N, C-alpha and C positions, 0 to 999 in steps of 0.2 A: 708806205707811205703816208698814213693818215694818222700814225700814232696811236691817241686817245681819243682820237674824232671818230664817232660811226662813222662808216664808211658810206653812209645814204646822207650824212650830214657834210661829206667832205667837199667841197666848192670844183675844185680841180678834176673830180671824178666825173664832172657833169661834160656833157659835149657841147658844142658851140650853137647845136641846132635843141638841144635838153635846152638852154637858157632862151632861143629867140621863140622855144614855143611856150614857153614857162607864162600862165595865166598871172595876172593880178602881181605884176612886180614890183610894183610900189610898196607892197605888204609883206615884202620877202625882205627879212632881215640879214645881212653879210655882215659877218664876224670878223675881225681883223685882229688874232692876237698878237701880241705883242711882247716880248722878254728881252734877256740879256745874256751874255758868257761873261760872267766876272767871279773875282774869289769869291768862295763860303767858306773861308777859315780851312782847319787841316784836314778835315772828314768830310767833306761835302765837294761835287765835283762844279763846275763852272757854269754848266747846265740850268742847276736849281730853278732860278726863275723862270726860263722857258719851259723846263718840265713841270713845274708846277702848275702853271698857267694852262698848259694843254691839258692836264688831267681835270681841272675842276673844268673847263671848258668841254672837255669831252662828256665828264657825268652830268653835268647840265642838260648838255643835249641829248644823251640816253633817258633821260627823266621829260624831257620835254614834250608835249603832245604833237603827236604825228601831225596834227591837222595846222600846225604853226610851221609855216613856211621859214626855217632858217639854216642859213651855212656857215661852214667855218674856211676861211681862207686858210691858204698855209702860212705859220707861224715865223713872223720877222726876230730870229734870234738873237739880231744884233740891236743893243739899245745905246741908249746914252749913259755909258758905264765909265767917264772919266774921272769920276771921284776915286775909282778903285786903280788908279795910276801906280801905284806903288809894287803892285802885284801881277807876277807875269804871268799872261795867258789870257788875261781882258781883251777883250776884241770890242771897242766902241765906235760908234761914231758919232760925229757933233753934233750940235742941237739943230745946225742950219739943214744938214745933211738929213737926218731922222725926218724933221718937217718937212721937208721937199718929198722923199720916199713916199709918206703918208698921204701927202696932197695928192702926189700922184695915182698913187692907188684908188683914193678917193675918187679923183676925176676919172678911174677907168671904171670903177663901181657905177657913179652915177652916168657915164656915155653905154652904160649896159641897160639900164633902165628901173636899176633899183634906186630904192628913195630912203632907204634906212640900214644905217652903217655903225656898229660897235666900235669903238676901238679898243680892246680889251686888253689892257697893260697890267705886267705883273711884276714890274722891276718899280723899286721905291725912289729912284732918280729922275722919273721922266713922267709923274702926272702931270705935270705943265706943260709938256710937248703936246701930251693928247689934248689938252685943252684948247692951245693954239690952235690947234690942225681942225680939231672942231667945229670951231669958230673961223675960222678963216675959210671952212669948206661952205658951211651954213650961208655968209657973207656971199660967196661965190654964186651960190644955187638955193634960192631962196626956200623950196621945197623940199631941201634935203636935208634929213633928219641924222646928224652924227650924234652919238653918244660916248664921250669920253669914262670908260670905267675901270677902276684899279682893282684888282681880283681882291686885293685885301680889305676893302672898304665894303663888300657886298657881305648881306649879314652871313654871321658864322660863329662858331660856340669857342673858337679858341681862348677867349678870356676866361671861361670854366674853365678850362682843362690845364693852363699853365699855373705857376706859383705867380705871388703877387708881385717879386720883386721881378721876374720875366717877364710881367705884363706891364709892366712900369720902366724897366729899361731896357729890356730884351729886345733886339731889332733884325741883328743881320747873322744867319747861319746859328739861330738860335733853335729853342725847342720846336717853336712851329714849324720851323722848316725842315729840321731833321726828322721830326715825327712823318711830316707829309712824305719825304723822300725817305724812310722807310718803309710808309704804304706803296708807293708809288715804283719807286725803281729803290729797293734794296741790295741789290749786290755792287751799287753804286756808292755807298754809303761805308765810311771806313769808322766804324764807332771807336775803334781800339785808338784811333788818334785824336778823338773829340776832345776839348776842352773847353769845360764851363768860365766864360772872364765876362768878366760886366766893367766898366767903363767907370771912373769916379763920380760919385751921385753929385749932382747938382746942390747950391746950397737949399735950405728949407727955405720955402716961400719965393724961390727964382720963378719968374716968368720964363724964362728961357729954356730953352730945348733945341735937339736937333732937327725935329720936324713938328714939334706942337707947336702951340698955339702961338706963342713966340720964337718964332725959328730965327737961327742963325746960320752961316754956312758949314758945308762941312764935307769932309772928306773922308780921309782915313785917318783914324786918331792916331796910328803909330804907326814904326815903320814896318814894312813885311820881316824883319829879322827878328822882332817880338812876336810873329805871328799871329796878333791880338785880328779880332774877325769882328767884334760887336759895336753897336752904337746906340746910343740913350734916344728915348723917343718915346712918343706915344706908342702902344703895340700894332704896327704893320711893318711886318718883315717884308723883303723884298732888295 
């Protein structure tokens, strides 16, 4: 049930009396991982974002000093993935539903006596949702510290390992996500079906990109009949 999370750090393995007796709950960090179920090309499964988020969180909790109290909640597998509507298999919540769900989770965390909540999101289509929830929960409860976190924006060495082109225009189901999936769930990767494809490059000097400094709206770049999977952006998969 705990997946990549160390059992001692998995919140649902606690009893209600464990939580009742927990000292200094205001200093305990509760982490809500959020993923998505959506297409990731021909070679990767729908679970990529959720799997990578859980693996990164698990490794972080393994390395965390045991004196620091932190617990992971079960991952919310479904996210806001309606930009993948062309492709079968995606399971999406609307933005309003996801916001309402996370608000209720936050309220439950607060009522239990905790005052620090991390919203650890691993899907590139919903960082803004985490930011909205974090602000609204903090407004509702002044002393509640809520931290919206995007897994791909924590310090990492991805840019040192991928090609310059992949760094500049790769985003979805590309080198980084494929490499991570080969490391954590290799049996779910179909490398014989993998195709390296990139979208048309922006004109030189253009300030527009999918999720860069000057963003524009985006969805699937082409139809599923063409089997494409990648989008231009700063290097932030998910």
